[in-house]
C-alpha positions as CSV (number, residue, x, y, z in Angstrom):
1,X,-113.7,-215.9,33.2
2,X,-116.6,-213.5,31.7
3,X,-119.3,-215.3,29.5
4,X,-118.3,-214.8,25.8
5,X,-120.4,-216.2,23.0
6,X,-119.3,-217.7,19.8
7,X,-121.2,-218.7,16.7
8,X,-119.0,-221.7,15.7
9,X,-116.0,-224.0,16.8
10,X,-114.1,-222.0,14.4
11,X,-114.9,-218.8,15.9
12,X,-113.8,-219.9,19.2
13,X,-110.6,-221.6,17.6
14,X,-110.0,-218.0,16.6
15,X,-110.5,-216.4,20.1
16,X,-108.0,-218.8,21.5
17,X,-105.6,-218.2,18.6
18,X,-105.7,-214.1,19.3
19,X,-105.7,-214.5,22.9
20,X,-103.2,-216.1,24.9
21,X,-104.9,-215.5,28.5
22,X,-107.9,-217.5,26.8
23,X,-105.3,-220.5,26.2
24,X,-104.1,-220.5,29.5
25,X,-107.3,-220.8,31.1
26,X,-108.2,-223.5,29.3
27,X,-105.1,-225.3,29.8
28,X,-105.6,-225.0,33.6
29,X,-109.3,-226.5,33.4
30,X,-110.8,-226.7,30.1
31,X,-114.3,-228.2,31.2
32,X,-115.0,-225.2,33.5
33,X,-113.5,-222.4,30.4
34,X,-116.2,-224.3,27.9
35,X,-118.3,-223.9,30.6
36,X,-118.4,-220.2,30.2
37,X,-119.2,-220.2,26.2
38,X,-122.3,-220.6,24.6
39,X,-123.0,-221.0,21.1
40,X,-125.4,-218.7,19.5
41,X,-127.3,-217.1,16.3
42,X,-127.4,-220.3,14.2
43,X,-130.5,-222.0,15.6
44,X,-132.5,-219.0,15.9
45,X,-132.1,-218.0,12.3
46,X,-132.7,-222.0,11.2
47,X,-136.0,-222.0,13.4
48,X,-137.4,-218.5,12.2
49,X,-136.9,-219.5,8.7
50,X,-138.5,-222.9,9.0
51,X,-141.5,-221.5,10.9
52,X,-142.0,-219.3,8.4
53,X,-142.1,-221.7,5.5
54,X,-144.2,-223.9,7.7
55,X,-146.6,-221.1,7.9
56,X,-146.6,-220.2,4.1
57,X,-147.1,-223.5,3.2
58,X,-150.2,-224.1,5.7
59,X,-151.9,-220.7,4.2
60,X,-151.4,-222.1,0.9
61,X,-152.9,-225.5,1.6
62,X,-155.8,-223.6,3.2
63,X,-156.5,-221.4,0.5
64,X,-156.2,-224.1,-2.1
65,X,-158.8,-226.5,-0.2
66,X,-161.1,-223.3,0.0
67,X,-160.6,-223.2,-3.6
68,X,-161.4,-226.5,-4.5
69,X,-164.8,-226.2,-2.5
70,X,-165.8,-223.0,-4.1
71,X,-165.3,-224.6,-7.6
72,X,-167.0,-227.9,-6.3
73,X,-163.8,-230.3,-6.3
74,X,-165.2,-231.1,-3.0
75,X,-168.6,-232.3,-3.0
76,X,-168.9,-234.1,0.2
77,X,-169.3,-231.3,3.0
78,X,-167.6,-233.5,5.8
79,X,-164.3,-233.9,3.8
80,X,-163.6,-229.8,4.4
81,X,-163.8,-230.1,8.4
82,X,-161.8,-232.9,8.1
83,X,-158.9,-231.8,5.9
84,X,-158.7,-228.5,7.8
85,X,-158.6,-230.5,11.2
86,X,-156.0,-232.5,9.7
87,X,-153.5,-229.5,8.8
88,X,-154.3,-227.6,11.8
89,X,-153.0,-230.9,14.0
90,X,-150.1,-231.2,11.8
91,X,-149.3,-227.7,11.5
92,X,-149.6,-227.5,15.5
93,X,-147.1,-230.4,16.1
94,X,-144.6,-229.3,13.4
95,X,-144.6,-225.7,15.2
96,X,-144.6,-227.0,18.6
97,X,-141.5,-229.6,17.5
98,X,-139.5,-226.4,15.9
99,X,-140.0,-224.5,18.9
100,X,-139.0,-226.8,21.7
101,X,-135.7,-226.6,23.3
102,X,-133.5,-229.8,22.4
103,X,-133.0,-231.7,25.5
104,X,-129.1,-231.8,26.6
């Protein structure tokens, strides 16, 4: 069987309904028939949206920190590098967590 991609289980169900040959392959050996399918397109869009949102939030926070520093609301000069380091570390960890492949 050729490798086919489906977007959801509902899409797989529709393919099975429309193709009797696929039904026979699933009846013979469902495990190997399912091994030829992969679910795609859904996670990539979710990850892109999450990473984009995270980047926008990080940029806004950094701009806010520099604005507070410029107007004198952050008076202690040691607070600024600490804040930037904390935000940078959290951002790197979040992006890395989003971009790693889930274990199977």
